[in-house]
N, C-alpha and C positions, 0 to 999 in steps of 0.2 A: 526525487528529481535529480539526484546526483548521478545514478547509473541506470535508472529505468526499471529496477526490480519492482515487482508488484507485491504488496502486503495487504492483509485484511485484518480487521479487528471486529470481534463479536461484541457490539455495543449492548447486547442483552445480558452480558456478563455483569452480575451485580457489583463486581469490583471496579467496573468502569463507570458506574452511575454518577452523573454530574461532573465527569472529568473531560477535559479537552484531550484530543489525540496527542498534543505536545506534552501533556502531563503524563499520559500513559506510557509514552515512548521515551521519557526523560532518561538519559544515560544509556539508551540502547543504540547499538550500531548495526548497520546493514551488513549481513553476512557476506554479501558480494563485494562491496567497495569500502566497508568499514566507516562510512560517513554517519554522522549523528542523525538518527531518524527524527528526533524532535525538531530539527532544523530543516529537514529536506522533504518531508512528506507533503504531497499535494493530492487533491481530490482526483480520482481516476474514474472514468476515462477522459474527462474534460481536458486535462493537461497531463502530458507524459513525456518521458525522455526516450528518444528513438535509439536504435542500435548504433547509429553513427554519431550520437551525442547531441543532435538537434532537439529542440523542444517542439512537440507536436500538440495539436488541439483538435478535438472533434466531438460531435454529439452522436452517440451510437444509435443505429436504427434498431427497432424491435426485431429480434431473431425468432422465427418460428421454432417450436420445440424440435422439429425434425432436422434443424440445421445447427444444433448446439455444438460447442467445442469445449474440450477439457483443457484447462490451463493450470499448471502447478504454481503455487505462490506461497509466501511465508505468512504465518499467522502471528499477529502481535499479541503477546500475552503480557500480563502485568509483570514488569521487570525482566522480560525475556522475549526472544523471537524464536519461533519454532518452524522448522522446515518440513 
């Protein structure tokens, strides 16, 4: 929520079993803005930070497979963020 960067975590990873996202990201910083991830992550896409710094909200529509889009994001790893 600090800068709008998008992150993903693989909750099928056995190291994440039974942990909250705040526990997984404890001590990790956003590579873009250096803010503490455990204090700033929010569910996406319901709540997000826009390019101009505003907070946005929406519920996505289902996108047919023929209209997909590729977006790069960071993956949250245990004790680390990978780009």
